[in-house]
C-alpha positions in Angstrom: 103.0 145.1 133.2 106.4 144.9 131.7 109.2 147.1 132.9 112.7 147.5 131.6 115.6 149.7 132.7 119.0 149.8 131.3 121.9 152.1 132.3 125.4 152.4 130.9 128.4 154.6 131.3 129.1 156.3 128.0 132.2 158.2 127.1 130.1 161.0 125.5 129.5 164.2 127.4 126.0 164.9 128.8 125.7 167.8 126.4 126.5 165.5 123.4 124.0 162.9 124.6 121.3 165.4 125.1 121.8 166.8 121.6 121.0 163.4 120.3 118.1 162.6 122.7 116.4 165.9 122.1 116.7 165.8 118.3 113.6 163.8 117.5 114.4 163.7 113.8 117.3 161.4 114.7 115.4 158.9 116.9 115.4 156.3 114.1 119.2 156.4 114.2 119.5 155.3 117.8 116.2 154.5 119.6 115.8 150.9 118.6 112.1 150.5 119.2 111.3 153.7 117.2 110.2 152.9 113.6 109.0 156.2 112.4 107.1 159.4 113.2 103.5 159.4 111.9 103.4 163.1 112.4 106.3 165.5 112.0 107.8 166.1 115.5 108.4 169.7 116.6 111.9 171.0 117.0 111.3 172.0 120.6 109.7 169.9 123.3 107.7 171.2 126.2 105.5 169.4 128.7 102.2 168.6 127.0 103.7 168.3 123.5 101.9 165.6 121.5 103.6 163.3 119.0 102.6 160.2 117.1 105.0 157.4 116.2 105.2 153.8 115.2 107.2 151.6 117.5 108.2 147.9 117.3 108.9 145.5 120.2 109.3 141.8 119.6 108.5 142.4 115.9 105.1 143.8 116.8 104.4 147.3 115.5 102.1 149.7 117.3 101.1 153.3 116.7 101.7 155.3 119.9 100.3 158.7 120.7 103.0 160.2 122.9 102.7 163.1 125.3 105.8 164.8 126.8 105.3 164.6 130.6 108.6 166.1 131.8 111.6 167.7 130.2 114.5 169.0 132.1 117.2 169.8 129.6 119.9 168.5 129.5 119.0 165.8 132.0 115.7 164.2 131.5 112.9 163.5 129.1 109.8 161.5 130.1 107.0 160.6 127.6 103.8 158.7 128.1 102.0 157.0 125.3 98.9 155.1 124.4 98.5 152.8 121.5 96.3 150.2 119.8 94.6 147.4 121.9 94.8 149.5 125.0 98.6 149.5 125.3 100.0 152.2 127.5 103.7 153.0 127.8 106.1 155.4 129.5 109.7 156.0 128.5 112.2 158.1 130.5 115.7 159.1 129.2 118.0 160.3 131.9 121.4 161.8 131.3 123.8 162.3 134.3 127.4 163.4 134.4 129.7 160.6 135.5 132.3 161.2 138.1 134.9 159.4 136.0 134.0 161.6 133.0 131.5 161.0 130.3 127.9 160.2 131.2 125.6 157.7 132.8 122.6 157.2 130.4 119.5 155.4 131.6 116.4 154.4 129.6 113.4 153.4 131.7 110.3 151.9 130.2 107.0 150.3 131.1 104.3 148.8 129.1 100.8 147.8 130.3 97.6 146.7 128.8 95.3 143.7 128.7 97.8 141.7 126.6 100.9 142.7 128.6 100.5 140.1 131.4 102.2 136.9 132.6 104.5 135.2 130.1 103.9 137.9 127.5 105.1 140.6 129.9 108.2 138.6 130.6 108.9 138.2 126.9 108.5 141.9 126.4 110.9 142.6 129.2 113.5 140.3 127.8 113.1 141.6 124.2 112.9 145.2 125.4 116.1 144.9 127.4 117.9 143.6 124.4 116.6 146.4 122.2 117.4 149.0 124.7 121.0 147.7 125.1 121.2 148.3 121.3 119.9 151.8 121.9 122.8 152.5 124.3 125.4 151.3 121.8 123.9 153.4 119.0 123.4 156.6 120.9 127.0 156.5 122.2 128.3 156.4 118.6 126.0 159.3 117.5 126.9 161.4 120.6 130.6 160.9 120.0 130.0 162.4 116.5 128.2 165.4 118.1 131.3 166.2 120.3 
């Protein structure tokens, strides 16, 4: 299993961040592992909502069938997915107001499957952390534009 968690303080308000996170049509603008939606995402998410997307980690593309597990607007979105070759993944996006203003934004992820073990799992964690750091930079820019 490979697990990655990145957290950063962002100057954007929680409401501005949530406006970007919850707008699935903009995921390609900030969520660095997201390549494209295979099916058109709905405008409103509820637990049980199903979505299909192509993602890319370490240059490897996989089609993921996502299911929304939890949504607590404007704080948290958790999605579980299953892809080709038995890959399973979970992503959580957590938005918290920061005491010093702005927000703390966390992206949590885990990948598992027959090929996600040992050295490969470590490589996925390293590459995933780098990609998710890019996610944090991009979402801050977009959220600032929402304000």
